[in-house]
KOLSE-380656 format. One record per residue (C-alpha): residue number from 1; residue in one letter; x, y, z. Coordinates in steps of 0.5 Angstrom, whole numbers, plus 2048, in hexadecimal, padded with zeros to 3 digits. Layout:
+-----+------+-----+-----+-----+
| pos | code |  c1 |  c2 |  c3 |
+-----+------+-----+-----+-----+
| NUM |    A |   X |   Y |   Z |
...
+-----+------+-----+-----+-----+
% end
This chain:
+-----+------+-----+-----+-----+
| pos | code |  c1 |  c2 |  c3 |
+-----+------+-----+-----+-----+
|   1 |    X | 814 | 7F0 | 843 |
|   2 |    X | 80C | 7F2 | 841 |
|   3 |    X | 80B | 7FA | 843 |
|   4 |    X | 807 | 7FB | 849 |
|   5 |    X | 803 | 801 | 849 |
|   6 |    X | 803 | 802 | 851 |
|   7 |    X | 80A | 802 | 851 |
|   8 |    X | 80D | 809 | 853 |
|   9 |    X | 811 | 80B | 84E |
|  10 |    X | 810 | 812 | 84E |
|  11 |    X | 816 | 814 | 852 |
|  12 |    X | 81B | 80F | 84E |
|  13 |    X | 81D | 811 | 847 |
|  14 |    X | 81B | 80C | 841 |
|  15 |    X | 821 | 808 | 83E |
|  16 |    X | 823 | 80B | 837 |
|  17 |    X | 822 | 806 | 832 |
|  18 |    X | 827 | 801 | 82F |
|  19 |    X | 82B | 804 | 82A |
|  20 |    X | 828 | 804 | 823 |
|  21 |    X | 82A | 800 | 81D |
|  22 |    X | 82B | 803 | 817 |
|  23 |    X | 825 | 800 | 814 |
|  24 |    X | 821 | 803 | 81A |
|  25 |    X | 823 | 80A | 819 |
|  26 |    X | 821 | 80B | 812 |
|  27 |    X | 81A | 80F | 812 |
|  28 |    X | 814 | 80C | 80F |
|  29 |    X | 813 | 811 | 80A |
|  30 |    X | 81A | 80E | 807 |
|  31 |    X | 817 | 807 | 807 |
|  32 |    X | 814 | 804 | 800 |
|  33 |    X | 80D | 806 | 800 |
|  34 |    X | 80A | 7FF | 800 |
|  35 |    X | 80E | 7FE | 807 |
|  36 |    X | 80B | 804 | 80A |
|  37 |    X | 806 | 803 | 810 |
|  38 |    X | 801 | 808 | 80E |
|  39 |    X | 801 | 805 | 806 |
|  40 |    X | 801 | 7FE | 809 |
|  41 |    X | 7FB | 800 | 80D |
|  42 |    X | 7F7 | 803 | 807 |
|  43 |    X | 7F9 | 7FE | 802 |
|  44 |    X | 7F8 | 7F7 | 806 |
|  45 |    X | 7F4 | 7F9 | 80D |
|  46 |    X | 7F6 | 7FA | 814 |
|  47 |    X | 7F6 | 7F2 | 815 |
|  48 |    X | 7FC | 7F2 | 811 |
|  49 |    X | 801 | 7F7 | 815 |
|  50 |    X | 805 | 7F5 | 81B |
|  51 |    X | 803 | 7F8 | 822 |
|  52 |    X | 809 | 7FC | 821 |
|  53 |    X | 807 | 7FF | 81A |
|  54 |    X | 800 | 801 | 81D |
|  55 |    X | 803 | 804 | 823 |
|  56 |    X | 808 | 808 | 81E |
|  57 |    X | 802 | 80B | 81A |
|  58 |    X | 7FF | 80E | 820 |
|  59 |    X | 806 | 811 | 823 |
|  60 |    X | 807 | 813 | 81B |
|  61 |    X | 80F | 815 | 81C |
|  62 |    X | 815 | 812 | 81F |
|  63 |    X | 81B | 815 | 822 |
|  64 |    X | 822 | 817 | 820 |
|  65 |    X | 824 | 810 | 822 |
|  66 |    X | 81E | 80C | 821 |
|  67 |    X | 819 | 80B | 81B |
|  68 |    X | 812 | 80C | 81D |
|  69 |    X | 811 | 804 | 81D |
|  70 |    X | 818 | 803 | 821 |
|  71 |    X | 815 | 808 | 826 |
|  72 |    X | 80E | 804 | 826 |
|  73 |    X | 812 | 7FE | 827 |
|  74 |    X | 816 | 801 | 82D |
|  75 |    X | 80F | 803 | 830 |
|  76 |    X | 80C | 7FC | 830 |
|  77 |    X | 812 | 7F9 | 832 |
|  78 |    X | 813 | 7FE | 838 |
|  79 |    X | 80B | 7FD | 83A |
|  80 |    X | 80A | 7F6 | 839 |
|  81 |    X | 806 | 7F7 | 832 |
|  82 |    X | 7FF | 7FA | 831 |
|  83 |    X | 7FC | 7F8 | 837 |
|  84 |    X | 802 | 7FC | 83B |
|  85 |    X | 801 | 802 | 837 |
|  86 |    X | 7FA | 802 | 839 |
|  87 |    X | 7FB | 801 | 840 |
|  88 |    X | 801 | 806 | 841 |
|  89 |    X | 7FF | 80D | 843 |
|  90 |    X | 800 | 814 | 83E |
|  91 |    X | 806 | 816 | 842 |
|  92 |    X | 809 | 80F | 842 |
|  93 |    X | 809 | 80F | 83B |
|  94 |    X | 80B | 816 | 83A |
|  95 |    X | 812 | 814 | 83D |
|  96 |    X | 813 | 80F | 838 |
|  97 |    X | 819 | 812 | 834 |
|  98 |    X | 817 | 815 | 82D |
|  99 |    X | 80F | 815 | 82F |
| 100 |    X | 80C | 81C | 831 |
| 101 |    X | 805 | 81E | 834 |
| 102 |    X | 802 | 81F | 82D |
| 103 |    X | 804 | 817 | 82B |
| 104 |    X | 802 | 815 | 831 |
| 105 |    X | 7FB | 818 | 830 |
| 106 |    X | 7FA | 815 | 829 |
| 107 |    X | 7FC | 80E | 82C |
| 108 |    X | 7F7 | 80F | 832 |
| 109 |    X | 7F2 | 811 | 82E |
| 110 |    X | 7F3 | 80C | 829 |
| 111 |    X | 7F3 | 807 | 82F |
| 112 |    X | 7EC | 809 | 831 |
| 113 |    X | 7E9 | 809 | 82A |
| 114 |    X | 7EB | 802 | 82A |
| 115 |    X | 7E8 | 800 | 831 |
| 116 |    X | 7E2 | 803 | 82F |
| 117 |    X | 7E1 | 7FF | 829 |
| 118 |    X | 7E3 | 7F9 | 82C |
| 119 |    X | 7DE | 7FA | 831 |
| 120 |    X | 7D8 | 7FB | 82C |
| 121 |    X | 7D5 | 7F5 | 828 |
| 122 |    X | 7D9 | 7F3 | 822 |
| 123 |    X | 7D8 | 7ED | 81D |
| 124 |    X | 7DC | 7E7 | 81E |
| 125 |    X | 7E1 | 7E6 | 819 |
| 126 |    X | 7E0 | 7E0 | 814 |
| 127 |    X | 7E3 | 7D9 | 816 |
| 128 |    X | 7E5 | 7D4 | 811 |
| 129 |    X | 7E6 | 7CD | 814 |
| 130 |    X | 7E4 | 7C9 | 80E |
| 131 |    X | 7E4 | 7C9 | 806 |
| 132 |    X | 7DD | 7CB | 806 |
| 133 |    X | 7DE | 7D1 | 80B |
| 134 |    X | 7E3 | 7D3 | 806 |
| 135 |    X | 7DF | 7D2 | 800 |
| 136 |    X | 7D9 | 7D6 | 803 |
| 137 |    X | 7DE | 7DC | 805 |
| 138 |    X | 7E1 | 7DC | 7FE |
| 139 |    X | 7DB | 7DD | 7FA |
| 140 |    X | 7DA | 7E4 | 7FA |
| 141 |    X | 7E1 | 7E5 | 7F8 |
| 142 |    X | 7E1 | 7E1 | 7F1 |
| 143 |    X | 7DA | 7E2 | 7EF |
| 144 |    X | 7D9 | 7E4 | 7E8 |
| 145 |    X | 7E1 | 7E5 | 7E8 |
| 146 |    X | 7E3 | 7E4 | 7E0 |
| 147 |    X | 7EB | 7E3 | 7E1 |
| 148 |    X | 7EF | 7DF | 7E6 |
| 149 |    X | 7F0 | 7E2 | 7ED |
| 150 |    X | 7F4 | 7DF | 7F2 |
| 151 |    X | 7F2 | 7E1 | 7F9 |
| 152 |    X | 7F6 | 7E0 | 800 |
| 153 |    X | 7F2 | 7E0 | 807 |
| 154 |    X | 7F5 | 7E1 | 80D |
| 155 |    X | 7F3 | 7DD | 813 |
| 156 |    X | 7F4 | 7DD | 81B |
| 157 |    X | 7F5 | 7D7 | 820 |
| 158 |    X | 7EE | 7D7 | 820 |
| 159 |    X | 7ED | 7D7 | 819 |
| 160 |    X | 7EA | 7DE | 819 |
| 161 |    X | 7EB | 7E1 | 812 |
| 162 |    X | 7EF | 7E7 | 814 |
| 163 |    X | 7F1 | 7EA | 80D |
| 164 |    X | 7F0 | 7E8 | 806 |
| 165 |    X | 7F4 | 7EA | 800 |
| 166 |    X | 7F4 | 7E9 | 7F8 |
| 167 |    X | 7FB | 7E8 | 7F6 |
| 168 |    X | 7FA | 7E6 | 7EF |
| 169 |    X | 7F6 | 7E8 | 7E9 |
| 170 |    X | 7F6 | 7E5 | 7E2 |
| 171 |    X | 7F9 | 7DE | 7DF |
| 172 |    X | 7FC | 7DA | 7E5 |
| 173 |    X | 801 | 7D5 | 7E5 |
| 174 |    X | 806 | 7D1 | 7EA |
| 175 |    X | 80B | 7D6 | 7E8 |
| 176 |    X | 807 | 7DD | 7E9 |
| 177 |    X | 805 | 7DB | 7F0 |
| 178 |    X | 80B | 7DC | 7F5 |
| 179 |    X | 80B | 7D9 | 7FC |
| 180 |    X | 80E | 7DF | 7FF |
| 181 |    X | 809 | 7E4 | 7FC |
| 182 |    X | 803 | 7DF | 7FF |
| 183 |    X | 806 | 7DF | 806 |
| 184 |    X | 809 | 7E6 | 806 |
| 185 |    X | 803 | 7E9 | 80A |
| 186 |    X | 801 | 7E3 | 80E |
| 187 |    X | 808 | 7E4 | 811 |
| 188 |    X | 808 | 7EB | 812 |
| 189 |    X | 801 | 7EA | 816 |
| 190 |    X | 803 | 7E4 | 819 |
| 191 |    X | 7FE | 7E0 | 817 |
| 192 |    X | 7FD | 7D8 | 819 |
| 193 |    X | 7FB | 7D6 | 812 |
| 194 |    X | 7F8 | 7D8 | 80B |
| 195 |    X | 7F3 | 7D6 | 806 |
| 196 |    X | 7F5 | 7D7 | 7FE |
| 197 |    X | 7EF | 7D7 | 7F9 |
| 198 |    X | 7EF | 7D8 | 7F1 |
| 199 |    X | 7EA | 7D8 | 7EC |
| 200 |    X | 7E9 | 7D4 | 7E6 |
| 201 |    X | 7E5 | 7D9 | 7E1 |
| 202 |    X | 7E3 | 7D3 | 7DC |
| 203 |    X | 7DF | 7D0 | 7E1 |
| 204 |    X | 7E2 | 7CA | 7E2 |
| 205 |    X | 7E5 | 7C9 | 7E9 |
| 206 |    X | 7EA | 7C3 | 7E8 |
| 207 |    X | 7F1 | 7C5 | 7EA |
| 208 |    X | 7F6 | 7C5 | 7E5 |
| 209 |    X | 7FD | 7C2 | 7E6 |
| 210 |    X | 800 | 7C9 | 7E8 |
| 211 |    X | 7FA | 7CA | 7ED |
| 212 |    X | 7FD | 7C4 | 7F1 |
| 213 |    X | 804 | 7C5 | 7F0 |
| 214 |    X | 803 | 7CC | 7F3 |
| 215 |    X | 7FF | 7CA | 7F9 |
| 216 |    X | 805 | 7C5 | 7FA |
| 217 |    X | 80A | 7CB | 7FA |
| 218 |    X | 806 | 7CF | 7FE |
| 219 |    X | 804 | 7CA | 804 |
| 220 |    X | 80C | 7C8 | 804 |
| 221 |    X | 80D | 7D0 | 805 |
| 222 |    X | 808 | 7D1 | 80A |
| 223 |    X | 80B | 7CB | 80E |
| 224 |    X | 812 | 7CE | 80E |
| 225 |    X | 80F | 7D5 | 810 |
| 226 |    X | 80A | 7D1 | 815 |
| 227 |    X | 804 | 7D4 | 812 |
| 228 |    X | 7FF | 7CF | 810 |
| 229 |    X | 7FC | 7CE | 809 |
| 230 |    X | 7F5 | 7CD | 80B |
| 231 |    X | 7F2 | 7CB | 804 |
| 232 |    X | 7F3 | 7CD | 7FC |
| 233 |    X | 7EC | 7CF | 7FA |
| 234 |    X | 7EA | 7CF | 7F2 |
| 235 |    X | 7E4 | 7D3 | 7F1 |
| 236 |    X | 7DF | 7D4 | 7EB |
| 237 |    X | 7D8 | 7D7 | 7EA |
| 238 |    X | 7D5 | 7D1 | 7EC |
| 239 |    X | 7DA | 7CC | 7F0 |
| 240 |    X | 7DF | 7CC | 7F5 |
| 241 |    X | 7E5 | 7C7 | 7F6 |
| 242 |    X | 7E9 | 7C6 | 7FC |
| 243 |    X | 7F0 | 7C3 | 7FA |
| 244 |    X | 7F1 | 7C1 | 801 |
| 245 |    X | 7EB | 7BD | 801 |
| 246 |    X | 7ED | 7BA | 7FA |
| 247 |    X | 7F4 | 7B8 | 7FD |
| 248 |    X | 7F7 | 7BC | 7F8 |
| 249 |    X | 7FE | 7C0 | 7F9 |
| 250 |    X | 7FD | 7BF | 801 |
| 251 |    X | 802 | 7BA | 804 |
| 252 |    X | 7FC | 7B8 | 809 |
| 253 |    X | 7F4 | 7B9 | 808 |
| 254 |    X | 7F3 | 7BB | 80F |
| 255 |    X | 7F1 | 7C2 | 810 |
| 256 |    X | 7F3 | 7C2 | 818 |
+-----+------+-----+-----+-----+
% end
């Protein structure tokens, strides 16, 4: 049931969170460095983190029973997501087990900063609805690039760009590009679709047999994950080629 900020909860103690699993008890400082929320935000950007991970960074520490990420997820479940946390009073939040006034002050300050930022004028996120949009968007990423580079662009349900990652550099072939790595951040960020692109420093955008085979493998992997592979673009200094437009590697040439 969603959290109701008008409900009188001051006189009734909040139930303790369910017993944590062994995994949720492990302190974040004991996690692999690449999986820790602060390091992932630093390396990948905030769009790649779940709401629980973002909240965990604000809360900073967990409890003896729960890691800070498990504590954050418990708060989100109890109060009905980030919106519920924003509506809850200071005192209501402090009554959640393991959360004191210092943590709530940090949370309320962060939520207010977010509210003020969203109220100000912000540039619109780039939108990729066609191969032409993709080519224009990718130009700056490949200009004067002298070695092969493979890039993944994350898109939301309205085709807005929400993230971008250079996955590989150097000589690329079908065996180097692993679907698990291509879709890893899309899964974490709950993205609807991805666009992939790489360049041919030779200046010839003609797809190789490996380019076509890689596209087919990625489309099949995306179908299993319910994340659409929008296109595979090959970039050069003076040209750009869409494998979807050419009907190469895709089961269907339609983008929508």
